[in-house]
BALUM-64982 format. One record per residue (C-alpha): residue in three letters; chain; x, y, z. Coordinates in Angstrom, 3 decimals, padded with zeros to 6 digits. Example, Ala and Ser with C-alpha at 12.3 -4.5 7.8 and 13.67 -1.06 7.14 Angstrom:
2
  residuo  cadena        c1        c2        c3
      ALA       A   012.300  -004.500   007.800
      SER       A   013.670  -001.060   007.140
***
This chain:
143
  residuo  cadena        c1        c2        c3
      MET       A  -004.094   085.429   050.372
      TRP       A  -005.831   086.124   046.771
      ASN       A  -007.055   089.282   048.372
      ALA       A  -003.680   090.544   049.351
      SER       A  -002.549   091.334   045.565
      LEU       A  -003.092   094.866   044.175
      THR       A  -004.022   093.012   040.866
      ARG       A  -006.597   091.550   042.191
      CYS       A  -008.365   094.210   044.727
      SER       A  -011.560   094.606   042.270
      TYR       A  -012.419   090.834   041.989
      VAL       A  -014.361   089.222   044.792
      LEU       A  -014.590   085.404   045.615
      LEU       A  -018.113   084.256   044.224
      ALA       A  -017.904   080.361   044.703
      GLN       A  -015.177   077.776   045.820
      TYR       A  -015.280   074.236   044.560
      LEU       A  -013.582   070.771   045.443
      SER       A  -013.413   069.657   042.165
      PRO       A  -011.507   071.708   039.463
      VAL       A  -013.708   070.300   036.613
      GLU       A  -016.750   071.748   038.170
      ALA       A  -015.179   074.827   038.509
      HIS       A  -014.246   074.936   034.614
      ILE       A  -017.765   074.566   033.726
      GLU       A  -019.183   077.051   036.072
      ALA       A  -016.132   079.347   034.615
      GLY       A  -017.220   078.621   030.938
      LEU       A  -020.913   079.572   031.608
      LEU       A  -020.312   083.051   033.351
      LYS       A  -017.412   083.569   030.245
      SER       A  -020.073   082.505   027.782
      GLU       A  -022.488   085.095   029.521
      GLY       A  -019.509   087.835   028.961
      ILE       A  -017.771   087.887   032.468
      TYR       A  -014.498   087.544   032.783
      THR       A  -013.455   084.940   035.639
      LEU       A  -009.905   083.707   037.096
      LEU       A  -009.702   080.391   039.012
      LEU       A  -007.283   080.272   041.789
      ASP       A  -005.469   077.412   043.385
      GLU       A  -006.742   075.423   040.463
      ASN       A  -003.171   073.899   039.398
      MET       A  -002.626   072.979   043.325
      VAL       A  -005.815   070.929   043.340
      TRP       A  -005.338   069.313   039.912
      ASN       A  -001.725   068.190   041.361
      ASN       A  -002.587   066.983   044.449
      GLN       A  -006.079   066.234   044.695
      MET       A  -005.655   066.161   049.094
      TYR       A  -004.577   069.630   048.954
      SER       A  -008.162   070.878   047.972
      LEU       A  -009.378   070.922   051.353
      ALA       A  -006.311   072.788   052.996
      VAL       A  -005.970   075.546   050.259
      GLY       A  -009.769   075.752   050.346
      GLY       A  -010.624   074.279   046.967
      VAL       A  -010.306   076.336   043.568
      LYS       A  -011.898   079.648   043.656
      LEU       A  -014.011   081.895   041.217
      LEU       A  -013.316   084.669   041.559
      VAL       A  -015.252   087.526   039.427
      LYS       A  -014.819   091.659   038.855
      GLN       A  -016.664   093.350   041.566
      ALA       A  -019.099   094.711   039.349
      ASP       A  -020.417   091.914   037.971
      ALA       A  -020.691   090.249   041.351
      GLU       A  -024.005   090.237   041.139
      ILE       A  -025.529   089.429   037.847
      SER       A  -022.642   086.112   038.284
      ALA       A  -024.461   085.323   041.459
      GLN       A  -027.895   085.303   039.828
      ILE       A  -026.455   083.312   036.651
      LEU       A  -025.267   080.512   038.881
      ALA       A  -028.169   080.465   040.891
      THR       A  -029.954   080.014   037.422
      PHE       A  -027.633   077.066   036.724
      HIS       A  -027.944   075.652   040.049
      ASN       A  -032.020   075.474   039.276
      ASN       A  -031.363   073.728   036.164
      ASP       A  -032.737   076.485   033.772
      TYR       A  -030.123   075.660   031.657
      ARG       A  -030.911   072.276   030.849
      ILE       A  -032.223   070.796   027.532
      ASN       A  -035.755   068.982   027.504
      ASP       A  -036.249   065.920   025.487
      ASP       A  -037.426   067.669   022.477
      LYS       A  -033.813   068.864   022.310
      GLN       A  -035.155   072.233   023.605
      LEU       A  -034.019   075.012   026.247
      ALA       A  -036.020   074.638   029.272
      HIS       A  -035.477   077.943   030.254
      PRO       A  -038.226   079.943   028.899
      SER       A  -036.736   083.346   029.052
      LEU       A  -033.904   081.936   027.122
      VAL       A  -034.964   081.470   022.951
      GLN       A  -032.720   079.914   020.360
      THR       A  -032.398   081.824   017.082
      GLU       A  -031.498   080.799   013.594
      LYS       A  -029.360   084.027   011.684
      PRO       A  -029.651   083.859   008.381
      ALA       A  -027.211   080.971   006.457
      TRP       A  -026.624   083.658   003.835
      ARG       A  -024.549   085.388   006.496
      ASP       A  -022.677   082.328   006.696
      ASN       A  -021.996   082.083   003.462
      PHE       A  -020.729   085.279   002.635
      ASN       A  -018.235   085.017   005.588
      THR       A  -016.841   081.693   004.267
      ALA       A  -016.879   083.153   000.502
      LEU       A  -014.850   086.355   002.010
      VAL       A  -012.263   084.346   003.797
      LEU       A  -011.491   082.160   001.288
      LEU       A  -011.385   084.822  -001.706
      LEU       A  -009.113   086.905   000.841
      PHE       A  -006.587   083.924   001.103
      ILE       A  -006.756   083.688  -002.618
      ILE       A  -005.806   086.958  -002.917
      THR       A  -003.580   087.617  -000.322
      GLY       A  -002.405   083.897   001.096
      ILE       A  -003.500   084.707   004.725
      ALA       A  -005.339   081.813   006.193
      LEU       A  -007.833   083.900   008.592
      PRO       A  -009.899   081.460   011.262
      LEU       A  -013.501   080.936   010.320
      HIS       A  -016.425   081.474   012.601
      HIS       A  -019.457   080.131   012.419
      THR       A  -022.271   082.078   014.181
      SER       A  -025.488   080.348   012.868
      THR       A  -026.928   079.439   016.479
      GLN       A  -027.409   082.026   019.132
      PHE       A  -029.030   082.338   022.336
      VAL       A  -030.794   085.579   022.779
      SER       A  -033.274   086.898   025.451
      PRO       A  -036.475   087.394   023.907
      SER       A  -038.306   091.185   024.099
      PRO       A  -040.424   091.333   026.741
      GLY       A  -043.633   091.020   024.406
      ASP       A  -042.344   087.340   023.246
      ALA       A  -042.049   086.257   026.780
      GLU       A  -045.649   086.820   027.161
      SER       A  -046.737   085.162   024.134
      GLY       A  -044.657   081.865   024.894
***
């Protein structure tokens, strides 16, 4: 009955899981890629695992516009392309781990501390020194 609500009319069912933990892992992967997700019937399954089959498990919904790319991301995940090899590097060749300059994090830290000293307002500090980015087409051929 998840598709009966008008607020959910632009969402499509991407996957169903018997375990809420597995649903959260894959929803977290999609969220890290910038895709908004909804998990339905999660609390029902957490409260009574026996209801999982009766309600159809935990349902992962994504926006209709993001359905195709979401399916590709999950297929990549299921093919183990996101695994880390023995050298602590990503096994997937199209994902590259890059380091941002350390001065940027130091500057952000100094700015937050300065604002706290001047105004007394504590702001959240977010370090972004490591990111996973897609390489340019020329980098994929050389690697």
